[in-house]
N, C-alpha and C positions, 0 to 999 in steps of 0.2 A: 657742429659749431665751426665758425670760421677759424682758419689758422692764422689769419692776418692779425698782428698784435700791435701795430704801430698806433700810437695815440692819435685820436682825431685832432686836427689842427686847422686853423684858418677858416673856420666855419662860423656862421651866425646862428645862435640858439635862443629860442624863446621857451622858457620852462614854466609850466603851470604847476605850482607846488600845492601839496595838501597840508603843508605847515608853513609857518612864518620863518623868515630867516633867523630871527633872534630866539626861536623856540629851541628846545633840547636838540643838541647837535645830532643829526641823523644822516642817512644816505643822501637825502635830497641836497643838503648843503655841501656834503663832501664831494659828490659827483660833479656838481656845477662849479665848485671852487677849483677842482682839479682840471676840468675842461677849460676854464678861463685861464688858469696858469699855463696850459699847453698852447695858448695863442688863439683860442676861440673867444668870440664876443658873446656874452651871455646876458640875457634879460630874465631875471628870476622874479616871476609874478607870485606874490604871496597868496596864501589860502583865501579863496573867495567863499568857502564854506559849504557844508551840507546840512546845517541846522541853524536855527535862529539863536542868537546869543542869549545867555541867561545871566543871572546876577553874578554867578561864579566866574564869568568871563570878563568881569569889569577890568581887571588888570590888562588883559589882552586887548580890550577895546582902547584903553588909554594908550597902550604901546602903539597900536595901529595909528591913532590920531597923531601921536608924537612923531612916528616915522614918516607919515604923510607930510607933516608940516616941515620936517627937516630936509625933505627932498624937493624936487621941482615937479609939481603936479603929482606928487607921490613917488617920483623916481629919483633915486640917489645912486651915486657911484660908490659902491661898497669897497671894492678892490679893483686893481687894474684889470680891465676887460669884463668886470662883473658889476652889473647894474641891478638894483633891487627895486621893484615896484610894489608899493604898499597902497593898494586901491581902497578908496572909500566907496562903498556901495550900499544899496538898500538890503538890509540883512534878512531877507525873506527868500531863501533859496528855492522854495517850492511854489512860490507865487508867480504865475505867468506874467502878470503886470510888472512886478518888481524885476523879473528876469529880463523882460523887454527893455525896461529903462536902463538896467545895469549893462546890458549888451550895447545899447546905443552909446552910453557914456564911455565904456571901456574900449570898444572898437575904435571910436574916433581917436582916442589917445594912443592906442597901440599902433594903429595904422600911421598916425602922425610920427610916432617913434620910428617905425620901420622906414618911412620915407626920409625922415631927417637924418637918421643914422646910416641910411643905405643898407638896411637889413634886407638884402635881396634874396628872396626865397629861403628864409631861415629853416633850420631843422626845428620842428616843434616837438617838445618833449613834455609829456603830461603825467603827473602823479595823481591828478584829480579828474575822475570821469563824470563830472556833473553836467547837466544840460547847459548851464551857462558856459562852462569851459568848451564844450562841443561847439556851441554857437560862435564863440570867439574864434576858435580854430578855423571854422568854416569861413569866417570873414577875414582871415589873415592870409598873406602869401605864405606858402608852406612847401618846402622842398620834400621832406618826408615827415611822417608822424610816428612818434614812438610813444607807446603807452607802457608805463612801468607800474604794474599791479603789485602793490605792497600790502594790501589789506583785503580782508573779506568784508566788504561794506555791508553785505547781506546780513552779517551776524554781529557787526560792531555796535550798532545802536538802531533803534526803530527809525529815526530820521535818516540815518545814513542808508538804511535799506531802501529808501525811496528812490535812490539813484540807480537801482538795478537796471532799468531799461536803458538809461543813458550810458551806463558802463558797457552793456552789450553792444550798443552802437559804436562806442569808442573802440572796443575790441575788434569789431568788424572793419572799421575804417583804418586802423593802424597798419603801417607798413612793417613795423616790428613791435612785438610785445615781449617785455621782460617781466619776470615774476620772481618772487622771493621764496616760494615754497612749492612742494609737490602738489598740494591741494589747489593752489592758485594756478599751477600749470594745467591741471585737469580742467579747472573752471574756464580758463581762457582758451584752451585748445578746442573747446566746442565751437568757438566762433572765429578762430584764426589759426592757420596752419604754421605760422611763423613765430612760435613762442619759445623763449629761451629762459632758463632758470639762472638768476643771479641773486642769491641771498645777499642782504646787506652784510658787510664784512667789517674789516678793521683797517684803520690807518696805521699800518704796522710800525712805521719809523718812530713816532713818539713813544710807543710802548717799548720798543727796543732800547731807546735812549734812557727811559726811566728804569728799565730792568737792569741796565749796565751802569747806571749812575753811581758815582763814588759816594754820594750822600747816603749815609746809613741811618738817618733819623726819619721816622714816619711823620706825616703832617701832625700838627699840634693836637687837634681834637681826636685823632686816631691814636696818637702816642699814649694818651692817658687811659686807653682801654687795653687791659692786659690780654695776652693770648691764652689759649688759641683763639683765632678769629675766623669766623665763617662770614663771608661778606657778600653783599649784593650791590650792584650799581645800576641805576636807571630809575625811571619814574615809579612812584608808589601808587599804582593805578588800580582799577577795579579788577584787573586780571590777576593781581598778586593775591595769593591765598593766605590771607592774614591769619585765619584760624589754624591753618597748617603750621605756619611759622611759630605762632604762639605755643602750640602743642610741642613742636620740635624744641623750642627753647626750654620747655618744662622737662622734656626727656633728657636734655643735655645741660644741666645747671652749671657745669664747669666750663662750658664753651660760651664765648661772647659772639652775638650775632650783630653785625654792623650793616646798616643800610645807608647808602650814599645816593641821594636823588631827591627830586622835588616831590612833595606830597600832593598828588593829584586827586586823592580821595581821602576821606577821614580815616585815620589809622588808630582809632581808639583801642582796637584789640591788641596793638603792639605797645602802646604807651604804658609806662608803669612796670613793665617787666624788667627785673633786675639785670638780666643779661641780654637785653635788646637795646641797641643804641641807634637812634635816628639822627644822622649828621646833616641832613638837608642837602640842598642842591649845591654842586661845586662846578667851577669852570671845567669845560671838557678837557682842557689841557692838563688839569690837575688829577684827573681820574687815574692815570697809570700809577701815580705815586701813592694812591690809596690801595690799588690792587696789589702793588708790590709787597705790602705788609699784611695781606690776607694769607691765611693758611689754606683755605678752601673757598671756592666761589659757588654761589647758590643761584638757581633759577626755580623759584617756588611758585610756578604759575598754576592757576586753576585749569582744569581740563574741560574745555567747552568747544562748541562749534567754531568760535572765533579763534581761540588759541591753537586749534588744530591747523590753522592756516598761517600761523606766525612762525617765522624763523627769528629767534632772539639774537639781535646784533651783539649783545653782550657775550654770547658764547665765544665768538672769535676774539673779543677783547680779553676774556679770561684766558683763553689758550695762548694769546700773544705774550702773556706774562708767565706762562708755564704752569698755571694753577690747575689743580684737580677740580673738576666740575661735577656738582651734584644737582640733579634736576628732577622735577616731576616728569612723567612720561608723555609730554605733549608730542603730537605726531612728528613734527619736524626734527625734534631732538632725538626721538626714537630712530628716525630714518638716518640721522647723522651718526648715531651710535652704532647702527648696523653697518654703515660704510666705514666707520673708523673705530674699531674695537678698542676698548680700554681708555678711550678719550673722555667718556662721560659715564657717570654712575647714576642709575635711575632708581626712583622709589616713589610709590604713590601715596603712602601713609607716613605719618610722623615716625612711627617705630622703624619702618624700613629705611627712611632717610637717616635716622639717628645711628642705625647700625653701620650704614655706609660711611658716615662721617667718622665714627669711632675707628673703623678700619683704616680709613685714609690718614687720620691723625697718627695712628700707631705706626704706620709705615712711612711717615713723611721724610725721614732721613735715610731711608734704605737705598741701596744701589739701584734697585728696580724703579724707585720713584724718581731718582735723578735721571735715569734713562727715559722714563715716561715724560718728564718735564722737557727734555730736549726734543722729544717727538712732538709734543704739543706746540712748542714754539715754531718748529719747522713747518708744521701743518698750517699754522696761522700765517706764516710768511708766504707760503705758496698760494694762499687764498686771499691775500691782501687787496685793498682797493687798487693799488697800482696794477696788479695783474688783471683784476676783473674789468677795470675800465679799458685797458688795452684790448681785452677780448670783446667788449661791447663795441669799441671803435672799429674793430675789424668787420663786425656785422653791419654797422652803420655805413662804413665806406663802400661796402658791397651794394648798398641800396641807393647810392646817389652818385652823381658826378661831382667832381671837385668844384667848389665855389670859393673864389678868393675874395678877401675883403681887407680893408685897411681901417685902422683905428681912426676915429673921427674926434679930434680934440675939442671942437666947438659944438659938441652935441647939445649942450644946454641952450645956447643961443638959437640954433636951428629949430629945436623943439619949441622954443618960445614963439618963434615966428609962425610955425605951423599951427599953433593952438591959439594965437592971439584973438582970432575972431570969435572964439567960443568961450573965452575965459569967464566973462560975467554970467553967462547962462549956466555954465557948469557949476560955478560956485553957488548960484542961487538954488539950483536943483538940489545940490548936496546939503546946503543949509536947511532947506525946507524938509528934506528927508530926515536929517538928524533931529530937527525940532519935533516933527511928527512922531518919530520913533521914541524920543524921550518922553513926550507927553503921554502917549498911549501906553508905553510899557514900563516906564520907570517913575511914574507919579502915582499918587493915590487914586487917580481917576478910574483905574481899572476896578479897584475894590468898591469905589463909590457906585459905579455902574452895576456891579454885581450884587450889592447888598439887598435890593428889593427881592431878589430871586431866592435868597437864603432863608430857610425856615428850619428851626430845630426845636423839637418839643421834648419835655422830660420823658425819660424812659419809664414805662409802666409794664408790669407783667401782663402778657397778652396771650391769646390763643395760638397765634401763628406769627412768623416773621415772613414778610413778603420781600423778595429780592428781585429788583429789576436789572436785567443784564446790561453789561457795558460793551459787549461786542467782542468779536475775535480780532486779535491784532494782525498786523500786516504779514507777520511770519506764519500765520495759520495757527498760532498758539494763543492761549487766553491773553487778552489785552490787560493793561494795568488796571483799568476800571473794573473789569470782571474779577480780577484777583482781589482787589481791595474790598469790593462789595461782598464777595464770598467770605473772605477772612473775617470781616466785621460781623456778618450774620452768624458765622460759627462762634465767634467770641460771645455774642449775645445769647446764643443757644446754650453755650457752656456755662454762662452765668445765670441760666434758668429764667430768662425773660420770656421764653416760650418753649413749648414742647415739640412744635412742628415748624418746618421751613418750606415755603413755596418758592422755587426758582422759576422766574418768568422771563423767557426770551425766545424769539423765533429766529434770531440772527444766526447765519451760517456762512462760513468762508473756508475755502480749501477743504471741504468735506468735514470741517469741524463745527459742531453745534455748540453755541454759547451755553445753552441750558445744561447740556451734558457735561461740558467743562466744569460748570459750577457744582454739579452733583459730584463729579469725580474729586474735585478739590475738597469739598466738604466731607465726603466719605473718607478721604485720606487723612483728614484731621480728626476723625473719630466720631462723626455724626452718623448714627445708625441709618441704614437705607430706608427702614420703615418710618423714620421721622421726616423723610423728605418727600415732597410732592413736586413733580416737574410739569411746567406749563411751557410748551415749546412751539406755540403758534403765534404769539404776539409779535407783530412787525413794527410796533411803535409804542409810544407812551400811553396813548389812548387805549390800545388793546391790552397793554399790561394791566391797566386799572380794571377794565371791563371783565377780562378773563379771570383775574384774581378774585374779584367780587363774586363771580359765578362759582369759583372753587370754594370760597369761604362759605357761601350759602349751602353748597352740596355737602360739605363736611361738617356743617354746624358750628363753624368758628364765629365767635361773637366780637372779637377784637383783633387788631394786628399792629405790629411795628413795621413800618415801611422803610426799607434800606435802598437808597439810590444815590445819585451824585449830588454834590453840594448845591449846585445851581439849578438842579432839576426839581427842587422841592416845591417851588411856587406852582409850576405847571401841574405837578402831581396832585397837590392839594386842591387846585381848581377843578381838575378832572374828577376827583372823588366827590367834591361838593355838588358838581353837576349831576353825577349819578344818583346821589341822594335825592336831589330835587326831582329827577325824572322817575324814580322808582322808590317811593317812600316805603313800599311793602317789603323791601329787602330785609328788614328786621334788625338792622344795625343802627345803634345810636350814633348821633353825629360826632360824638367825641370818642368813638371806638378805635379810631386810627391815629397812630402816633408816628410822626415823621422823624426819621433818624438818618441824616446824611452821614456818609463815611467819615469817621473821626481821623484826623491827621492824614488826609489824602496827599500822596506825593504829587499828583497832577496839579492840585491847587496850592501847593506849598509856595510861599512867597520867594524862596531862594532856589530850591531844587526844581520847582516846576517851570515850564515854559510859559512866559508871560504872553507870548503870541498865541499859543494854544489856548490859554485861559480866556484871552480876549475873544477868540473864535467861538469858544464854548458859550460865553455870555451872550454874544450877538445871536448865536443859534437859538438859545433859549428864548430870547425876546421875540425872535421871528416865529418860533413855534407857538408861543402864547398868542400872538396876533393871528396866526393861521388858524389855531383851534377856535379862537373867539369868532373869527369870520365864518367858520364852518358850523358854528353852533355847538361845538363839542364841550365848551365851558360856558359858565353863566355870563350873560351879557348885561 
C-alpha cells in the first residue's frame, strides 16, 4: 500500500453511487463529503438501480422526484464543492431498450455538466457496477476509474446477481479497485491486480465528542428503558437474524435489547417482546448519544453467502464508543477478531451469545474492562475515515497527474445554456416514461390483463398431484417458483388430497435438475420417496401435460390435482382438453383434473412481487397460448 497520506485535493470527481444521498448515512456519502471538504469538486450521481421499483419503494420514488424538482435538471448544490444529481430514468435496469434511452438522456446531461463546469478529465469513482454505469463511464472524459466494491451482488438478491458480467467488466477496466472485505478482495483480484482493502469505518470525531460530552442524560426514548442495555444501530434488514434475537431476549429476561434504525423488513418476530425495544430511525449525528448509554453492542447477522462478504460499519462505531461487541461469527468479524484479540466476542447460537453477555456485564466495572475500553477506542481512532481516505488518496495520486481546477460560481447558468436546445424533448420523454410506467405497473390494468389466465377449481381428493416445475434460479439453486410449487404440493399431500406426487420438469441449469430439486425438497419435508414419481424430460408446458397423462395411464391413476403458476392455468387447461379430444381412449373423465395454482405466491403478490416481472409473465402466457393455438396444440 502507498505510504503517501496527503489528502487528495484540487481534483474533479464524478461519483456513481449505489445509494441515494438522503439514504442511511454510509461510506458513499462520508468519502465524497470529505473529498469535497478537502477542495475537490464532486458530482454525486444517485443510485440508478439494479432492479425495478416495487410498491415498497414508493417513499424512495417520491423522494427522487422531489430531489429532481428542487435541483436544476436534477442537479443541486448540496454543500460547498458537492453537487448531487438525482436522475429520472426508465426503471428497467435489465432492458436493453430502457438502458439505451437512459444512456442517451444521462450522457447528454453529464457531458453538458462537465463542459459547463470545466470538469476536465475527472476522476470517476463508482460504487455501482451496472451496465448503465459502465456505458456512462465510457461516454465521459475520465482521468482514472476507481471501483469501490462494497457488496457481493451475486448473493444480495436475484436481480442484483444479473449484473455479474458488468461487474467483471468494471473490475477489468478499473485503474484502482477498493474492497471492504477479504471475500471481496478474493473476488476482485481474479480480474484486477490493483486491489486494496478499505472496510467502511467510522467518522471518529463526532463519536469522541459524544463520548466525552458533559451531558449525562440519555436521549428521551432511551432514558425510559432501564439497564442493562444491549444495543444495535443500523437497518433492520433481512440479514438481521430476528429469530436469534428473540431467543436471546428469552434467555436474558433481565436484559433490555434496544434497536435503533429503520425497519427495512417486517419485524413481527421482535414486536411484543417485553425486553425488546424498537426505537426507529434516528439522525446519523444522534447515534453516538445512543451508543454512549449502551452496555454492550450487538451484531446479530445471519450467516449466509452474502453476509460472509460484509464488513459491518457499525463495528467501528461501537469500538469508537469503547463498547464491548458481541457478534455472530460472520466471516469478516471472525477475521477482525483473529487480528484483534479480545475486541469482539463471538457466538453462533442464542445460548452462546447469552453466556458471553452475562460474562461481559459481570465484568463491566473491572480494571480489565477499563483497559479494554481504552484499547477499543484507540483501535477505532487509528482506523477512522480520516486515516483511510488519506491512504486512498496516496494510491489515487500515484495513478494520475495533478489536475488543477477552479470553482465555477455560475454553474447553473452555464448548464442552462448547454441544455436549452434539449429541454422540451427531455421533459416529453420523461413525462411519457413516467405515464407509461404508472399505467402499466401501478394501475389495475395489470390484474385486468391477467384475470382471463387465472383458473382455480375446488380441491377434491384425487389419485395423484401433478407439479409442473418453475425452473432453476440464476444462482443454480431452486428458483422461487420451484420452491413455492413444491411446498404447496407437499402441503396438499400432507392434507391427504392424494397419495402420490408426480414432479414434471426437464429444466436444467448449472448441472442442477429442476425435477431433482423438487424431489429433494419434498423428501426433506417428509414425503416418502416411494410416494414420488419423477418426470424429467418435459421441456415445456405441452410436454408436461402429455408426459404426465402417459404416466397417469401407466400407473392407473384416474384423477389428478394440477399445481402450477397462477397465470399458467388457462394454457394448462386448454392443453389437457385438447389431449382429451385427440385421445378419448385415455380412460380419464373430462372432470378428473382439478387446477390448483399456488396459493399466496410471493411472485404474484401485489406488494412484495415485482410488477414488471408479473407483466412479463402475463405477456409470455398470452404469447404462448397464441403460439400453441397456431401450432394446433390446443383446440381451435
